[in-house]
C-alpha positions in Angstrom: 77.7 112.5 73.9 76.0 115.3 75.8 77.7 118.6 76.1 76.5 119.5 79.5 78.2 117.8 82.5 75.3 115.5 83.3 77.3 112.3 83.9 78.8 111.9 87.4 81.5 109.4 88.3 82.2 108.7 91.9 85.4 107.0 93.1 85.9 106.4 96.8 89.4 107.4 97.9 91.7 104.4 98.7 88.5 102.7 99.7 89.6 99.6 101.6 92.6 101.2 103.2 90.6 104.3 104.2 87.9 102.1 105.7 90.5 100.4 107.8 92.0 103.7 108.9 88.5 104.9 109.9 87.8 101.6 111.8 91.2 101.6 113.6 92.2 104.9 115.3 95.8 103.7 115.7 96.2 103.5 111.9 95.1 107.0 111.0 97.9 108.9 109.3 99.9 105.6 109.0 100.7 103.6 105.8 98.1 100.8 105.4 98.2 98.1 102.8 95.2 95.8 102.2 95.4 92.6 100.2 96.4 88.9 100.2 99.1 88.3 102.8 100.5 85.1 101.3 103.7 84.8 99.2 101.7 85.2 96.1 99.4 87.8 97.5 98.6 91.1 95.7 97.8 94.6 96.9 94.1 95.4 96.8 94.4 99.0 98.0 97.2 101.1 99.6 96.5 104.2 101.7 97.9 107.5 100.4 100.6 107.3 103.1 101.8 104.0 101.6 101.6 105.3 98.0 104.3 107.8 98.9 106.7 104.8 99.0 105.6 103.6 95.5 103.0 101.0 96.6 100.0 100.7 94.4 97.0 98.4 93.7 97.8 95.1 91.9 101.4 95.1 93.0 102.8 91.9 94.4 102.6 92.0 98.2 106.2 90.9 98.5 107.3 94.0 96.6 105.0 96.2 98.7 106.7 94.8 101.9 110.1 95.7 100.4 109.0 99.3 99.5 107.1 100.0 102.8 108.2 97.5 105.4 106.7 99.5 108.3 103.1 99.6 106.9 100.2 97.8 108.4 99.5 94.8 106.2 95.8 93.7 106.6 93.4 91.2 105.1 90.3 92.7 103.4 87.1 92.8 105.4 84.5 92.6 102.7 81.6 92.4 105.2 82.5 96.0 106.2 83.2 97.2 102.7 79.9 95.9 101.4 77.9 97.7 104.1 79.7 101.0 103.4 79.2 100.5 99.7 75.5 99.9 100.2 75.2 103.2 102.0 77.0 105.0 99.2 74.9 103.4 96.5 71.7 104.4 98.3 72.9 108.0 98.2 73.6 107.7 94.5 70.1 106.4 93.8 68.6 109.5 95.4 70.2 111.5 92.6 69.0 109.4 89.7 67.4 106.0 88.8 70.2 105.4 86.4 73.2 104.3 88.5 75.8 102.0 87.1 78.0 100.4 89.8 81.4 99.3 88.6 82.7 97.9 91.9 82.1 98.4 95.6 83.7 101.9 95.5 83.0 103.2 92.0 79.9 104.1 90.0 78.5 106.3 87.2 75.3 108.3 87.6 73.1 109.9 84.8 72.0 113.1 86.5 69.8 114.1 83.6 67.7 111.0 84.2 67.2 112.2 87.7 66.0 115.6 86.7 69.1 117.6 87.4 69.3 120.7 85.2 71.9 120.4 82.5 74.1 123.3 83.6 77.5 123.5 85.2 76.1 125.2 88.3 73.5 122.5 88.9 76.0 119.7 88.4 78.5 121.3 90.8 75.8 121.7 93.5 74.9 118.0 93.1 78.5 116.9 93.3 79.3 119.0 96.3 76.2 117.8 98.2 77.1 114.1 97.4 80.6 114.5 98.8 79.2 116.0 102.0 76.6 113.3 102.3 79.1 110.5 101.8 81.3 111.9 104.6 78.3 112.3 106.9 77.0 108.8 106.3 80.2 106.8 106.1 83.0 109.0 107.6 85.0 108.4 104.4 85.7 110.6 101.4 85.0 110.2 97.7 86.2 112.1 94.5 83.7 113.2 91.9 84.1 113.9 88.2 81.4 115.6 86.1 81.3 115.7 82.4 79.2 115.0 79.3 80.4 111.4 78.9 81.4 108.5 81.0 85.0 108.6 79.8 85.5 112.2 80.7 83.7 111.9 84.0 86.0 109.1 85.0 89.1 111.2 84.0 87.7 114.0 86.1 87.3 111.9 89.2 90.9 110.7 88.8 92.1 114.3 88.6 90.0 115.2 91.6 91.7 112.7 93.9 91.7 112.7 96.8 88.5 114.2 98.2 87.9 116.6 95.4 85.5 117.5 92.5 86.4 118.3 88.9 84.0 119.5 86.2 85.1 119.1 82.6 83.1 121.8 80.8 81.8 121.5 77.2 84.4 122.6 74.6 87.5 121.8 76.7 87.6 118.1 76.0 90.2 118.0 73.2 92.6 120.3 75.0 92.3 118.4 78.2 92.9 115.0 76.6 95.6 116.0 74.2 98.7 115.6 76.4 97.5 112.6 78.3 98.9 109.1 77.7 96.9 106.9 75.2 96.5 104.5 78.1 94.0 107.0 79.6 91.4 106.0 76.9 89.1 103.1 77.8 90.0 99.9 76.1 93.7 100.7 75.7 95.5 98.0 77.6 99.2 97.0 77.5 98.9 95.1 74.1 97.1 98.0 72.3 99.5 100.6 73.8 102.5 98.6 72.6 101.0 98.4 69.1 100.5 102.2 69.1 103.9 102.8 70.5 105.5 100.9 67.7 103.7 103.2 65.3 105.0 106.3 67.2 101.7 107.0 69.0 102.0 107.8 72.7 99.5 110.5 73.6 95.8 111.1 72.9 96.7 114.0 70.7 99.0 111.8 68.6 96.2 109.2 68.4 93.8 111.8 67.1 96.4 113.1 64.6 97.0 109.6 63.3 93.5 109.5 61.9 90.8 106.9 61.9 92.1 105.1 58.8 95.5 104.5 60.4 94.0 103.3 63.7 91.7 100.9 61.8 94.7 99.6 59.9 96.6 99.0 63.2 93.8 97.8 65.4 91.0 96.6 63.3 87.7 98.4 62.3 85.8 98.1 65.6 88.6 98.9 68.0 90.3 101.5 65.7 87.0 103.5 65.1 86.1 103.4 68.8 89.6 104.6 69.8 89.5 107.5 67.3 86.1 108.7 68.6 87.4 108.7 72.2 90.6 110.5 71.2 88.2 113.2 69.8 86.6 113.3 73.2 83.4 111.6 72.0 82.0 108.7 74.1 78.5 107.6 73.4 78.3 104.8 76.0 75.1 105.2 78.1 74.8 104.7 81.9 73.4 101.3 82.3 71.5 100.7 85.5 71.5 96.9 85.4 74.7 94.9 84.7 73.6 91.3 84.6 76.3 88.9 85.7 76.9 86.1 83.2 78.6 83.8 85.8 79.5 83.5 89.5 82.7 81.9 90.6 85.3 81.5 93.3 89.0 80.7 93.0 92.1 80.4 95.1 95.9 80.6 94.2 98.1 78.4 96.5 101.3 79.5 98.2 102.8 76.2 97.2 101.8 74.1 94.2 99.4 71.3 95.2 100.3 67.8 94.0 98.3 65.7 96.4 95.2 64.4 94.6 93.1 64.3 97.8 94.0 67.8 98.6 92.9 69.0 95.1 89.5 67.3 95.6 89.0 68.8 99.0 89.8 72.3 97.7 87.4 71.9 94.8 84.6 70.9 97.2 85.4 74.0 99.4 85.4 76.3 96.3 82.1 74.8 95.1 80.5 75.7 98.5 81.8 79.2 98.4 80.6 79.6 94.8 77.1 78.5 95.8 77.1 80.8 98.7 77.7 83.7 96.3 75.1 82.4 94.0 72.5 82.3 96.7 73.5 85.8 98.0 72.8 87.1 94.4 69.4 85.3 94.4 70.4 83.3 91.3 70.8 79.7 90.2 72.7 78.2 87.3 72.8 75.2 85.1 76.5 75.0 83.9 79.3 74.1 86.4 82.8 75.1 85.3 86.1 74.3 86.9 89.4 76.2 86.3 92.8 74.7 86.8 96.1 76.5 86.4 99.1 74.2 86.4 102.6 74.6 87.8 103.7 75.9 84.4 101.0 78.6 84.2 99.0 76.7 81.5 95.3 77.0 82.3 92.4 74.8 81.3 88.7 74.7 82.0 86.1 71.9 82.1 82.3 72.3 82.2 79.2 70.2 82.7 75.6 71.4 82.0 73.0 70.1 84.4 69.4 69.2 83.6 68.2 72.4 85.1 69.2 75.5 87.1 70.3 74.8 90.7 71.6 76.5 93.7 72.1 73.2 95.6 75.7 73.1 97.0 75.6 69.3 96.9 74.8 69.2 93.2 77.5 71.8 92.3 80.0 70.0 94.5 79.3 66.7 92.8 79.5 68.1 89.3 82.8 69.9 90.1 84.2 66.6 91.6 83.4 64.8 88.3 85.1 67.5 86.3 88.3 67.5 88.4 88.5 63.7 88.0 89.1 64.2 84.3 92.1 66.5 84.9 95.6 65.3 85.5 97.0 67.4 88.4 99.9 65.2 89.5 102.5 67.7 88.2 101.2 70.4 90.5 98.4 73.0 90.6 98.9 76.6 91.5 95.2 77.8 91.1 91.8 76.2 91.3 88.4 77.7 90.6 84.7 76.7 90.5 82.1 78.7 88.7 78.4 78.5 87.7 77.1 80.0 84.4 73.8 79.9 82.6 72.3 81.9 85.4 68.6 82.1 86.1 66.3 83.5 88.8 64.7 80.2 89.7 65.7 76.6 90.5 64.2 73.5 88.9 62.6 71.9 91.9 61.7 68.5 90.6 65.1 67.0 89.7 65.1 63.7 91.5 68.5 62.8 90.2 70.0 66.0 91.5 68.4 65.4 94.8 70.0 62.0 95.0 73.4 63.5 94.0 73.0 66.2 96.7 72.3 63.5 99.4 75.4 61.6 98.4 77.5 64.7 98.2 76.5 65.9 101.6 77.9 62.7 103.1 81.1 63.1 101.0 81.4 66.8 102.0 81.2 65.9 105.7 84.0 63.4 105.3 86.0 65.8 103.2 85.6 68.5 105.8 86.8 66.2 108.6 89.7 65.2 106.4 90.6 68.8 105.6 90.5 69.8 109.3 93.4 67.3 109.9 95.3 67.9 106.7 97.2 71.0 107.8 96.8 74.7 107.1 94.8 75.8 104.0 96.8 77.6 101.3 97.1 81.3 101.1 95.2 82.8 98.1 96.5 85.3 95.6 93.3 87.3 95.3 92.7 89.5 98.3 89.0 88.9 98.2 89.6 85.3 98.8 91.6 86.1 102.0 88.7 88.2 103.3 86.2 85.4 102.5 88.3 82.9 104.4 88.4 85.2 107.4 84.6 85.6 107.2 84.2 81.8 106.9 86.3 81.4 110.0 84.2 84.0 111.9 81.0 82.2 110.9 82.2 78.8 112.3 81.6 77.7 115.8 85.3 77.0 116.5 88.4 79.1 116.5 90.0 80.1 113.2 93.1 78.2 112.3 95.0 81.5 112.0 94.3 84.9 113.5 95.0 87.0 110.4 96.1 90.6 110.7 93.0 92.9 110.6 90.5 90.3 111.8 87.8 91.6 114.1 87.7 90.0 117.5 86.0 90.4 120.9 87.3 89.5 124.3 85.0 88.8 127.2 86.9 91.2 129.4 88.5 93.8 127.1 85.7 94.2 124.5 86.2 94.8 120.7 89.5 94.9 119.0 91.5 93.6 115.9 94.4 91.3 115.4 97.7 93.0 114.8 99.6 89.7 114.3 100.1 86.2 115.5 102.8 83.5 115.7 104.5 81.0 118.0 101.2 80.2 119.6 100.4 83.8 120.5 98.1 86.5 119.1 98.4 90.2 119.6 95.2 92.3 119.7 94.7 96.0 119.8 91.5 96.9 121.7 89.9 100.0 120.1 86.7 101.1 118.3 86.2 103.4 115.4 85.1 106.2 117.7 87.6 105.6 120.5 91.1 106.8 121.2 93.9 104.6 119.9 93.7 101.5 122.0 95.9 99.3 124.1 97.7 96.2 122.9 97.4 92.8 124.7 98.8 89.4 123.8 97.0 86.1 124.4 97.4 82.4 123.6 95.9 81.6 120.2 93.4 79.3 121.8 92.3 81.6 124.6 88.6 80.8 125.2 87.8 84.4 126.0 88.8 85.6 122.5 86.3 85.1 119.7 86.0 86.4 116.1 83.3 89.1 115.7 81.5 91.1 113.1 82.9 94.5 112.0 81.8 97.5 113.9 80.2 100.4 112.0 82.6 103.2 111.1 80.5 105.9 112.9 79.1 105.6 116.4 75.4 104.5 116.0 74.2 107.1 118.5 76.5 109.9 117.3 75.9 112.7 114.9 77.5 112.8 111.4 81.2 113.4 110.9 84.4 111.5 111.0 85.7 109.8 114.1 88.4 111.6 116.0 91.9 111.3 114.6 95.5 111.8 115.6 95.1 111.2 119.3 98.0 109.6 121.2 97.6 106.1 122.6 97.6 105.3 126.2 100.6 103.2 127.3 99.7 99.6 127.1 99.9 97.3 130.2 102.7 95.4 128.6 104.9 98.5 128.3 104.2 99.3 124.6 103.4 102.9 124.0 103.5 103.1 120.2 99.9 102.8 118.9 101.2 101.1 115.7 103.2 98.4 117.4 103.5 95.0 115.7 101.0 95.5 112.9 100.9 92.7 110.4 103.6 90.8 112.3 103.9 88.3 115.1 103.9 89.5 118.7 107.7 89.1 119.0 108.2 91.8 116.3 107.1 95.0 117.9 108.0 97.4 115.0 105.0 99.0 113.4 104.3 101.7 110.8 106.5 104.7 110.9 104.5 107.6 112.3 106.2 110.1 110.1 105.4 108.3 106.9 102.1 110.0 106.3 103.8 113.4 106.5 106.2 112.5 103.7 104.0 113.9 101.0 100.8 111.8 100.6 97.5 113.1 101.9 96.0 111.2 104.7 92.6 110.0 105.7 90.1 112.8 105.9 92.3 115.5 104.3 90.5 117.6 101.8 91.2 119.1 98.4 89.7 122.3 97.1 86.8 121.9 94.7 88.0 122.8 91.2 86.6 123.1 87.7 88.4 122.6 84.5 88.1 125.7 82.3 
């Protein structure tokens, strides 16, 4: 572990929710919850205004609705988040060639590899400039931790939230870590924490005092030794620029357990297509197709088939997945299905005549399956919020109208311009027409099949022809033509339910979008 604070950890603040607030002027300062909206949905991100009510990531969406019923509940828009993330990652790469992305909104940077002087002052200057640049380029805020190791840098960024910077200086590590929960240390999950609790170990200081021998006895040599070193404040893990994926997959959890065999086969075909789309976006191919099935009783099984060579052909993957699902009894009910590809490569084996024949047959079967699925009723609601966003993207890519207008979906009307769906039901859809750089917009309601209303691509968060800086916030909405004056009316609900987020919720204690925190340094 290096003593100087040359490892930087960036964590964007409530990323998905903050992006939605930046994109939707009427939601600024309001509680916003992004995730899967079905009965089995989970929260992906909650804005700071929603966190005041106890809402947090990975919480069941049903519980989040009970805690904060007046929040705006929106599907994720990964097309937007990826664009913003790409801009942030480009900024990080200007600091160093060693950038290790952990997710769309989080990354480590080795500043020493980028030539930054190994001093507190130099690290602080880089961190402050990065935060300024992120706000200028994206309109959003991020928190920065700087330390001599990845573990401490991540702890620093957590302490800096929201919109702050914390430096953990050499020599202060043990005192800082001592009172923290043992769950703070990397690799300590619920099972490990419970083992330590039974031994009377709750804090990092108690972990250190237990000694390496006792931790090895409790957890095994590898885990026990690693945990002792981290409790001492020592973390030797390097920043790794390339994190090569071992597999690519797609899965959905259903609102209601699926028992119909034809429906299961159709869902597997759709998941195979989504998996291949991800595979191609990553510029990869794979030779092992895997399906995942979680039954009604939560028992989970997988089946796999290895092909003659790597492929990114949707027909080949679809056909293999269909063969695999045929070997699984699903009559008692299925709550989750998934399709993945492993054994990844950077090329495809062109001369596979058998696979080509399979692809041709599968294409015909896929067309028939697609037509059958169109008439089979509504698709299930997934548990994973990313799957919700992908379905919305799939809908916007199609030539026809989406089956459902999901809350948060980008739309464009031939007369009223760009907007987003607040809610739909009983054959109607409510749309708020506003842009990231406009005042809070007006609400209008249409028939769900109105030909003038179409899905659209997300708008950038900053006006393309404007200078840097966040969009205006906190402006009052103009009264809408249908008599609605509240800029948050009806969010996440059908047009007959006009109650939106409580405008006073954001003032209840949680910092809102764009609020700052003083730059601090840990002594």
